[in-house]
Structures are given as C-alpha cells and as structure tokens.
N, C-alpha and C positions, 0 to 999 in steps of 0.2 A: 554289409552284404544284404541285399534285398532278395525277394523272390518275384517271379514274373507277375503274379496276381497283385502284389503290393505296388509294383511298378506301374501297372496299368491303372490302378486306382489313383495313384499320385499324378499320373499323366493326365487323366480326365480332369482333375482339379486344375492342373497347370494350364491345360488347353481351354478350360472353361466349357467343357462338354458334359453332357449328362452321364451319370454312372452307367456302365454297361458291363456285362460279363464278357470281357475280351479274351479271356483264357479260361478254359474249362478242363476238367479231368477226363482223360481218355477211358473208354470202356475197354475191358480186356478183349472183347469180341472184335472191335475195330482194330486194335493193335495187332492181334493175331492175323486178321484178314489181310491187312496192308503188308505186314511182314512176310506172310506166305507168298503173296502176289509179287512183291518186290524181289524176294529171294529167288523165285522161279524165273522171273524176267531177267534178273542179273546173270544167272547161270546160262540162260538161253541166248543172251546177247553175245556171249563169248568175247568179252572185252580184251582178254589176254591175247587173242589171236588176231585182233583187228585194231592196231594202234592208230592214233590220230596224228596226222602230219601237221607240224607247226614250223614256221620259219625260224631260222637260227637266231634272229634278233628279237624274237617275240618276248615281251615282258611277262613277268609272273602273273600280273593281273589279267593280261590278255589270254595267257594260257588257261587260267582259271575260268574265264568266260567261255573259251572254246570247249574246254572239258565239260562245263555245265550244259552247253548247247548240244554237244555230241551225246552226252549221257541221256538227256531228255529224249532226243530223237530216237536213240536206240531202245531205251526202256519202253517208250510208248509203242514200239512195234511188237513188244513181247508181253506187256502187262495185259492181263485178261479181265480183271475186275475194276481197274482204275485207269485214269488217264491224267497226265500232267499237262496242265494248260497254263497259258500266260495270264498274268494279272497286270493289266496295263497301268501305266503311270509310275512316277518315281516313288521310291520308298519300299517299305516292307509290307507284304511279301512280294517276291518276284513272280511266284507261281501259285497255282491252286491245284490241289489234287481232287479230282472228281470221281466219285463212284459211278460206274457205268449203268448200274440198274439199282433201283431202290433209293436213289438220292443220297445226298451227303457230299458236302464240299469242305475241304480241309485246307488250312494254311500250309503252304509248302515252300520252304526256303532252302535253296541249294547252295552249298559252298564247296569249293574245290581246294585241295591242299596236297602237298607232297606226301604227308603222312599224318596220322592221328596219333598224337603223343599225349598221354594222360597227364604228364608233368608240365606241358607247355602252358604258360599263363598269358601268352599274347592274346590281345583282345580279338574277339570275333564279333563284329558289330551285328546286332540282330535287328533292333527296331528303335525308332526314335519318335514316331508319330503314330497316332491311331487313325489317321484320315483314311488310308486304304482299307484297314480292317473294318471300319465303320461303313465304308462304301460297298465293299464286296462280300462281307460275311455277316451273318446274323447269329447273335448269341444263342447257345453257347459256342464259342470259337475254339477249335482244336488245332494245335500248332505242331507241325512236323518239320524238323530240321534234318536235312540230308547232307552228309559230308562225303564227297567223292575223293578218294585218295588215289593219286596217280604217280607214275614213275616216268621220268624223262630220260631218253637216251638219244642224244643228238637232236635231230629234228622230228623225233617220234615220241609221242606220249601214250602211255598205256594205263588205262584205269585198272587199278589193282583191287580195290574193294569199295564198298559203299556202306556207310554207317547211317542208321536211322535213329534219331533221338526224338521220342514222343514227349514233347515238353508239357509239363504239368504246371498248375498254379504255384506249386511249391518249388519249382525248378529255380535254383539260385542264379541270380544275375548280378552283375556289377552295373551300377547306374552312374553315368557321368553327365552332368548338366553342361551343355555347351551353349555358347552364344556365338552368332556369326554375323558378319556384315556383308554387304555387297557394295559395289561402286555406287550404285543408285542410292542406297541408304547413306553412304558417306557423303554424297553430294547433297542430300536433303538434310543432313544433320546440322545442328546449330553450334557445333563445336568449332574451335579455331582450326584452320588448315592452311597450308602454304604449298604453292606449286612453284618450283624454280626452273 
C-alpha cells in the first residue's frame, strides 16, 4: 500500500518529469468553505424531488456519466462560492473546482455509484498520469474526490447523497503498473506475428 504523495513522486521518476508537489495538504478553512457551499447547494438542488430520466437499456457506465453531468449542472446553479468547470483532455481530473472570488483552483474528480460501501474493495481508478495535473494546476495541488450515490427505479435515477473526500498526501492508494499496446504499436513491433 502506498500513499498519494509517494505515488506522485514515483510517477515523476517513471515519466522522467521534474519533481513537483502534485498533492498537498488541505487547510481546514478551505475544507470548511467547500463543504458548507456544497452542503447548501446539494440541499437547495432538491435531487430527491427531481429524478433523472434514463433509458431502460442504459449501461451502468452510461448512467454514471449521466448522473455526473446532471449533478454538475444542478450544483452549479446553487453553489455560491465555487463553480465546477471542465478540464479538457483525457485523463485525471475530469473537472476543476474554481473559487468564484479570491482565486483558488482545485482538482475535482467526480464518480457515481449506486452506494458508498465502506467494506467494498473494488477499484476506483483515480489517476495514472501527471500530464493534466502539470498542464492545468500549479503546486501545491489540492485534490477533491466527489462520489454521487444514486438509486435507480426503472427508467428514473435519483441522486441520494454526495460524499466529498479531501485527499491528502497521506491518503492510502493502491498502485498497479500497467502496460498497454495499440494496433499501431503492434504493427511497428519487431516481434513475430501471423495473420490468417
């Protein structure tokens, strides 16, 4: 088991990038301000009274994406001090949380699931590259993981709650090194291959 700070240190070496503080400790003031604004916005949005319509054949991944889009749209109508903005390009994070006055930009990753179960050990993929972090954020970088929990009833999905995790350098993470290929790489490779 590693922690998030160690992961980013190892990742910089692996990527051949200069060391940078890609995860920092949250101040209690920022945590309280964000939590208060999100709590009030979540209550004002009235998610329980306004379900999201989804098709009967919609996949779980597609439902998760629709829930995330719906949540961002509704929350942005009610947040007073912050705004959730896109973070273009592939990879982590999908969003940025911007303070409306006085500056401040935070990493904002949003996941959707049917429930938050503290005993569930299924992987939640967080990050695998520092490219977007280095492009859009300046150290010290503060990471916020939001988990929207929803309930599906037929073709309607209702957001039940929203969990905010203010990730710290000491947050435990599992690290899995992966290698991938593409058809392009396979075609360029010097290994033996056969097509029948």
